[in-house]
N, C-alpha and C positions, 0 to 999 in steps of 0.2 A: 450425596457428597455430602460430609462429615462435619457440622458446622462445631468447631474447635473453641470450648471458652472457657479457659482456667484461669480466673482473676484473684482466688484465695489462697490465703495459705494453707488451707485444706486440700489444695492438691494431690501432692502425691496420698495423703492418705487415703481420698479415693480413688486414686489410679490402683492401689494397693487392693481396694477392699472389690474391686472391679475385675481386679485380674485375680482373687483369690475366687471371689465369684465363680467367672468365668471355669477355672480352672471345674469347680464341683459342680458346673452343668454340662461340661465337656464342651465347652465351646470358646472364641475367643474373646478379648478383651472386647470387642466391638460388638456381641451379642451384646453386652450387659452396659446396664446404664452406671451412670459414676455413685447413683445414693444405691447399688447392691442389686437393685430391681432388673428381673431378665427383661429385654427389651428384641423389638423384631430385629430381622437384620438388617443391617445398612452397607451400600452398596460402595465401602469401603474400608481398609483397614488401617488401624491405629497401631503403632509398632513405638513401644516405649522404650528408650535407650539410656543409661543409667552411665556417668563419668562422672570423672571427680568436675569438668569443667561444667557448667551448667547444663542441664536435662534437656538433651536434642530429642522433640519429639518430629517424628515424620509421618504425615498423612498422604498415606498413597489413594488416588483415585485408577478407582477400575476404569474410569470414561478418560477423556484428555483434559481436561480441564482442573485446573490445580488451583490454590488459594495461597496467600502467604499470612501471615500471623506470629505476630506476638505474643506469648506469654508472661506475666511478670508473677512473680513470688519471693521469697527472701532471696532467691539466688537472682534474679530476673532471670530468670528459662528464658529458654525460647523455642519456637514453633517452627523446625524447617518444613515445608512441605516441598518432596522431591517436584520438579519441572519437566517437562515435557523436553524432553533432550534435540538439541541442536544436532539437524543431519550430517555428519561428517563430511559431508562433499560440497556444507554450505560456505563455510569460508575460502576452501580452496577456491568454487567456479567464483564466488562473491568478489571477492578480492581480484582473481584477474580480469572477471569486467568491468571492473572500477576501472583497471590499467588498462584495457583495451579503451575506455570510454574516455577517459584522457586523453587519448591521440585522436578521434574521429569527434567530429560535428554533427550532431543527429538536430532534425527542425525540433523539438520537442526546448535544446538547449538556446535556441532564440525565438521560437514562437511557441513553445509550453503557454500556458492558461497564466502559471506563476508569472510570467516574462510580457504579456501582452499588454497590460494595463501600463507598466513602465518602457514600454517600445511607443505606444501611442500617446503616450502623452506627459511623461516623465515621472509617474506618481508612482511613490512609494511608501505611502501610508496613509493613515486617513480614510474617513468612508467613501469619499468619492474614491478611491482606491478600492476597497474592500469591494465596493459593488461592482467593478467593473470588474473584478474580479470571480466576483457569483457570476456575471454575464458572463464571462468569456469560459468560465464551467459549465452551464447550464447549458452551452452552444456546442463545449466540445463534444460530447455523445454522442459516436457513430459519424465524427467528422476529422477529416486530417486535421493535424496541428495547421500546415500553412494555408488550409481554405480556411478556419477558424480567424487566423490572425487575418485574412483577408477581409471577409466580413468586419472582425474588429474595427478595424480601421476606418473601413469603409464607412461605417455606421457613424464613426465618433466624428471623419471631416464631412458627414452628415448633415449631423443635428450640431455643428457648429456654424456652418453656414447656411443655417435655418433660425440664426440668435440664438443657441445656447452657447455660451460663455466657455464654461467646461465640458462645450463638446457632448459626448456620451455621459449620459448621469443619471439619476434616477426621475427626476420631475421629466426629463425626456420622454423616458420609457411613459412615463403615466400619463403625458400628454398626447403623443404620436398615437396615428390612428391605425387600430389591428391592419389595416389591408396595406398601408405603407409598412410597416413597422416587420410586416410577412415578406414584401416587395425585397427591402435592405437583407434579410437572415436569406432569402429562395437558395442559395451556396450550401447552404446547412443541410445537415439530416433529418427528417423529418421536421421542417420548417414549418408547419404550419400547426402541428402539434405544442412546439416548444416557442411559435406566438402566442400562445394562449399563456404558457406556463410564463415566461416573460413578464405580461400585462399583470397577471396573477400576481405572483411574486412579489413585485413591486406595490403592488397597493397594501399587501401585507408588510412588504418592507416600512413600508411609510405609518402604519395605522398602529404597531404592534411594537416596532422599536424604533421608533423614533426618529428614521432614514437609515439608518446603518443596520451593519450583520447582524445576528443574532452570535454569541458564546459559544453555546452548546449544540451538542452532533443531535440532539431530539429535536430542539427548533428551528434548526437547519435542513434537517431532512424531510420537517413536516412543510418546507416551501414545496410548491407546485413542482414537479421533473427533479427536483436533487433527489441524488440516493445519496450510500454508503460513502461511494468512492468519493464524489465532488465535497460532499460535506467535509471527510477529515481530511483533504488538501485544502480544504477553503479556512479550515481550523490554522491550520500549521500555517499556508502563507501570510492571510489577515491579519492575524491573531498571535501567533508564535506557540500556540497550544497544539502540543502533540499526542492529542486522546488515539491515535490510531492509525492505519496503514493506508492510503488510496490504490486500493488494486482496483487496477482495469486489464484488459484483454490480453496485452503484453505478458504484464507480472503474472496472469492467472494463466497464460503458457508457457510463459519457461517456469512458473516455478513448479508448477505440473510435469513437464516436460523431464527437468531434473529431479523429480521425483522430493523435491521438498515436500510438497503435498499430494494427497488424492483427493482432490475435490473436483465438483461439477460445474461451479460458480466461480464466479469472481468475489461473492462473497462468501461465499463456504470459503474459500482461498484466502480471505483477510483473517477470518475469525479462525483458521487454521497458523495462519503466516504470526497473529500476533502471542500464540502463545510461547513463540520460543525466538522469532529473530529481538535481538538485545534492541530494547527499547532508543539507545539512541540513534539505530537506523530508521527507525520509522520512515523521517519523511523522506530522509535519500531517498530508498529501496528505489520509492517510485520511478524519480526522473534515470535513477542507474539505471534500471532495465526496461525503462520506455525506449529509450533511446536506443539502445543495444538491439531491442526486438525492432524498432526504424529502420536500421541500417544494417544491421549483420544479420539477427537471426530472425530473418522476415517470416511471416505466415510461410509466404511461400519463396522460391527465390535465395535459401538461407545464401550466406557467402560463406560456408565451412571454409574454403578455400584461404579465407584472409584474417579466420578465427585462432589464433592461442589456445582454445578450451580444444583443439584437435589436435595442435602438435603436442600438448601437456598432455593429450588423453584424457581428463576432465570432465569430459564430457560424453554421456552418453547416448547421445543420439547423433553421432557425427555422420553425414552424408558422405561416405567413400565416392560415390558416383560422381559429384557435383567435385571434388577434388582431383580426381583423376581425369575431367574434361578439362579442369581449370590447368592442367599440367600443358597434356595435350595441347591446348591453345597458344601456349607458348612456346614450344618446343619447332610447332608450325612457326609463328609468327618468327622466332628466330633464324629459322633454316631461310624463310622470304626476307626477311633483314627489313620485318613492318614489326610495328609496337601492337601489343596486342589491344585490340576491341574491348574497353571496360564498357559492362554492365552499367545501366543506370539508374541510381541509387538517390537518396532522398536526404545524403549526407553527402560528409568531406571525410572518405579515410583513406588519403593519401598518403596520409606518415604512418599509415601501416606498412610491414612489411609482407612479403609474400611468404607465404610455408611453404616450406623446401621438406621432401624427405618425409612423407608422413606415413607411417606402414597400414 
């Protein structure tokens, strides 16, 4: 990447000198330093645009990363860096998914990590809320929201029953025997490992952060069992800090399915999305896509028959077999004068109208 630092009034003279030297070498301006000396080729090209308005400089990266910068000169010159373009199908699909989400109820809406501390104890802020949020996120990996909620509620009730006024809290986790903690969370995926993580993280939170949750992603992901997805969601919901996108398996799967990214892991997907997803969407995109992935576009048994992405031909991965099967079932039920037997799902989609006449 080219690092642009032009902070003096001699900028334009140096650029002109570099351009002249580049021509004499038969090179581009990126091959010549601003003092006129030839330098090693850099993996980027600087393009200088002279206009009547302040000069606009664009640094075009050959990779995917871009940077934003501001240059000050006599005319308050700006440096504008070319950004990774937003996929053309992003807003059509995303806005339609948001519309669908407004009509359905999904597990993440009522039993997601951000809602658990509020539901089990009506805590919405403060150290106790933040610690419970951390615990719910640590338990959430490889575990359905419904199970996570049940375990969190059960733990809160247990600790209250043995004398902890606040129920599930930092001191309770510090005091509980590992064997008992493992028993309390045994329904959670990888509960043995998470027992160790919870105990270790509790000690770190108490000794290094005065019993509260740290405020930056480096310190949060240094806690045992906490990865980037949990870390960025924790920052958003605990502190209101929007530093990254929380990417789980649903977000990763859907973003690749719609060709917004071409990645192999959720972490790669996060890095790719953050290059072009508008920052104001970084917090909401997780629950929007997670709920959609939990109920409509599930890993198995997708509901293309009730998805308006299919009827509006916005999705590139429509399963027309599912649509045809649904139509046959409706026709058969109508002939027999009975209601169509609905498949069991994890949420409520009763407000979604059935899709008809799909091509």
